[in-house]
C-alpha positions in Angstrom: 24.7 17.8 -22.4 25.1 19.6 -19.1 22.3 20.7 -16.7 23.4 22.6 -13.6 21.8 24.4 -10.7 23.5 27.0 -8.6 22.8 26.4 -4.9 24.2 27.4 -1.5 24.7 24.7 1.0 25.9 24.8 4.6 29.2 23.2 5.6 29.6 19.5 4.7 32.5 18.1 6.7 35.2 20.7 6.0 33.8 21.8 2.6 31.2 24.0 1.0 29.4 22.9 -2.2 28.2 25.7 -4.5 26.8 23.8 -7.5 25.4 20.4 -8.5 25.1 19.3 -12.1 24.3 16.2 -14.2 26.6 15.6 -17.2 27.5 13.3 -20.1 24.0 11.7 -20.4 22.2 11.1 -23.6 19.3 13.3 -22.4 19.0 16.1 -19.9 17.6 13.8 -17.2 20.5 11.3 -17.0 24.2 11.5 -16.4 27.1 11.6 -13.9 26.5 13.6 -10.8 29.2 16.3 -10.1 29.6 18.8 -7.3 31.6 22.1 -7.2 33.5 23.1 -4.1 35.2 26.5 -4.7 36.7 26.4 -8.2 37.0 22.6 -8.2 34.5 20.1 -9.6 34.2 16.6 -8.0 32.6 13.3 -8.8 30.6 11.5 -6.1 31.6 8.2 -4.6 29.5 5.4 -6.3 29.8 2.9 -3.5 28.0 5.3 -1.2 25.2 6.1 -3.7 21.7 4.7 -4.0 18.3 5.5 -5.5 17.5 7.6 -2.5 20.4 10.0 -3.1 19.8 10.0 -6.8 16.1 11.0 -6.3 17.2 14.0 -4.1 19.8 15.1 -6.6 17.2 14.9 -9.4 14.8 17.1 -7.4 17.5 19.5 -6.5 18.4 19.8 -10.2 14.9 21.0 -11.0 13.1 17.7 -11.8 10.6 18.7 -9.2 8.0 16.1 -10.0 10.4 13.2 -9.7 9.0 10.5 -7.4 11.5 7.7 -8.4 14.9 7.6 -9.9 17.7 5.2 -10.6 21.0 5.6 -8.8 23.8 4.2 -11.0 27.0 3.3 -9.3 29.2 1.6 -12.0 30.3 4.7 -13.9 27.6 4.2 -16.6 28.3 7.7 -17.8 32.1 7.6 -17.5 34.3 8.6 -14.6 35.1 12.0 -15.9 38.3 13.8 -15.2 37.6 15.1 -11.6 38.6 13.6 -8.3 36.0 12.0 -6.0 34.5 14.3 -3.4 35.6 13.6 0.2 32.0 13.8 1.5 29.2 11.4 0.7 25.4 11.6 1.4 22.8 9.3 2.9 19.2 10.5 2.2 15.9 9.4 3.5 13.5 7.8 1.1 10.9 10.5 1.7 9.9 12.4 -1.4 9.9 15.6 0.6 13.7 15.8 0.7 14.6 18.5 -2.0 18.3 19.0 -1.6 21.4 17.0 -0.7 22.0 19.6 2.0 19.1 18.0 3.9 20.7 14.6 3.9 23.2 13.2 6.4 26.8 13.2 5.5 29.9 11.0 6.1 33.4 10.6 4.8 33.6 9.0 1.4 34.6 5.3 1.4 35.9 5.5 -2.2 39.5 5.1 -3.4 40.6 7.6 -6.1 39.9 5.2 -9.0 36.6 3.9 -7.8 33.3 4.0 -9.7 31.4 7.3 -9.4 27.7 8.1 -9.0 25.2 8.8 -11.7 21.4 9.2 -11.9 18.5 8.8 -14.3 15.7 11.1 -13.2 12.3 9.5 -13.8 8.8 10.3 -12.7 6.2 8.4 -14.7 5.7 5.9 -17.5 2.9 5.7 -20.0 1.8 3.9 -23.2 1.2 6.3 -26.1 0.0 6.1 -29.6 -2.0 2.9 -29.3 -5.7 2.4 -30.3 -6.6 1.6 -26.6 -5.2 2.7 -23.3 -3.5 -0.6 -22.6 -1.5 -0.6 -25.8 1.2 1.8 -27.1 4.8 2.9 -27.3 6.4 2.9 -23.8 7.6 6.3 -22.7 9.2 7.8 -19.6 8.9 11.3 -18.2 11.1 13.3 -15.9 9.4 16.6 -16.2 5.7 17.4 -16.6 4.7 17.2 -20.3 8.1 15.9 -21.6 7.9 12.2 -22.6 10.7 10.2 -24.1 10.6 6.8 -25.8 12.6 3.9 -24.3 15.4 1.9 -26.0 14.4 -1.7 -26.0 17.2 -3.9 -27.3 17.7 -5.4 -23.8 14.0 -5.8 -22.9 12.5 -9.3 -22.5 9.2 -10.8 -21.2 10.1 -10.0 -17.5 10.6 -6.3 -18.2 7.4 -6.1 -20.3 5.4 -7.9 -17.6 6.7 -5.5 -14.8 5.9 -2.5 -17.0 2.2 -3.6 -17.4 2.0 -4.2 -13.6 3.6 -0.7 -13.0 0.9 0.8 -15.2 -1.9 -0.9 -13.3 -2.8 -3.5 -15.9 -3.6 -7.1 -14.9 -1.0 -8.7 -17.2 1.0 -8.8 -20.4 -0.1 -9.9 -23.8 3.2 -9.3 -25.6 6.0 -6.8 -26.2 6.5 -5.4 -29.7 8.7 -3.1 -31.7 6.9 0.2 -31.7 7.9 0.9 -35.3 5.6 -1.9 -36.5 2.5 -0.8 -34.5 2.5 2.8 -33.4 3.3 6.3 -34.8 6.9 7.2 -35.4 8.6 9.8 -33.2 11.8 11.8 -33.3 14.1 13.3 -30.6 15.8 11.8 -27.6 15.7 8.2 -26.4 15.9 7.1 -22.7 18.9 4.9 -22.4 18.0 3.5 -19.0 16.9 -0.1 -19.4 15.7 -2.1 -16.3 16.8 -5.7 -15.7 13.8 -7.4 -14.0 13.2 -10.8 -12.4 9.5 -10.4 -13.4 8.0 -10.2 -9.9 8.7 -6.5 -9.2 5.8 -4.1 -8.7 7.4 -1.2 -10.7 10.3 -0.8 -13.1 12.1 1.3 -10.5 12.4 -1.8 -8.4 14.5 -3.6 -11.1 18.3 -3.5 -11.4 19.4 -0.6 -13.6 21.4 -1.0 -16.8 22.2 1.3 -19.8 21.4 0.7 -23.4 22.1 2.5 -26.7 20.0 2.5 -29.8 17.9 4.5 -32.3 14.2 5.0 -32.7 14.2 1.9 -34.8 14.5 0.0 -31.4 11.7 1.9 -29.5 9.5 -0.6 -27.7 5.8 -0.9 -27.5 3.7 -3.1 -25.2 0.3 -4.8 -25.4 -1.0 -5.2 -21.9 -4.1 -6.9 -20.8 -7.0 -4.5 -20.4 -8.0 -3.3 -17.0 -11.7 -3.8 -17.9 -13.3 -7.1 -19.1 -16.6 -8.7 -19.9 -17.5 -11.7 -17.8 -20.4 -14.3 -17.7 -21.6 -13.6 -21.2 -22.3 -16.1 -24.0 -19.5 -14.6 -26.1 -16.4 -12.5 -25.7 -18.4 -9.5 -26.9 -20.9 -9.4 -24.1 -21.1 -9.8 -20.4 -20.9 -8.2 -17.0 -18.4 -5.3 -16.9 -15.6 -5.9 -14.4 -12.8 -3.5 -13.5 -9.3 -4.4 -12.4 -8.2 -2.3 -9.4 -5.5 -2.8 -6.7 -4.8 -6.3 -7.9 -8.4 -7.5 -7.9 -11.4 -7.7 -10.3 -14.6 -6.1 -9.2 -18.0 -5.2 -10.6 -19.6 -1.8 -11.2 -22.6 -0.8 -9.1 -25.7 0.8 -10.4 -29.3 0.8 -9.1 -32.0 -0.7 -11.4 -34.7 0.8 -9.2 -33.8 4.3 -10.3 -35.5 5.8 -13.4 -33.4 5.4 -16.5 -32.6 9.1 -16.6 -31.1 9.0 -13.1 -28.8 6.0 -13.6 -25.2 6.9 -14.3 -24.4 3.7 -16.3 -25.8 4.4 -19.8 -25.0 3.8 -23.4 -22.2 6.4 -23.3 -20.3 4.6 -20.5 -20.9 1.2 -22.2 -19.6 2.6 -25.5 -16.4 3.7 -23.7 -15.9 0.2 -22.4 -16.5 -1.4 -25.8 -13.9 1.0 -27.4 -11.3 0.2 -24.7 -11.8 -3.5 -25.4 -11.2 -2.9 -29.1 -14.8 -3.1 -30.4 -16.1 -0.5 -32.8 -19.5 -0.1 -31.3 
């Protein structure tokens, strides 16, 4: 699978780059990064590559909504057959940088047989197919409207916990095999698999690794709900509290207003009950 974008860049060192492409990935949003100078294609030095450069390359390749990405520097997608380019890039972390031509350049530090650069272009994560918002099959996206399940054979409690935190939920209940709980899907699978310590804020902060599996190994997650009932005589009743920015808080409404002017009514209460898994 090859995705490429024709571009015109100013001089980088003594060379001119005409194209950038991402190749040999399992999906269109992952692979080895290659550059074309004249008629020759080159790999990029892995030792000089990080998530910042990967994010810029992803945006340059048309993944315009990408806010985060993973820079792979251990030849995850093979070294290919091309030499390593003599110029490397250092890019700012700003999401406004849209092309490697806007990054600083320096002479590559790689020897001819060194690891080369790759990228996994990622924007968002979500839970899909569950009965409530905090449960579902874990999916990643790299383009608006295109979601791909995640290969889970290397996932453990630490990765599940970070995923719930990344999604804004207060905690983890458990990770599950999606096949046992959520609707089946077909198509591509994201091979990127984070290796987390458990205290990271997002999955993008974890160390990258690569996995290979089928949809039989898609993962699902049951996170703790971001809404709860507190102070009641049973779990099915109480004061509604919302989890936001790492804290629990209450919802304000004015009892002095006439009932028809209050915004908190049966409709809103019913939504909370459904999110908590109650039928009514």
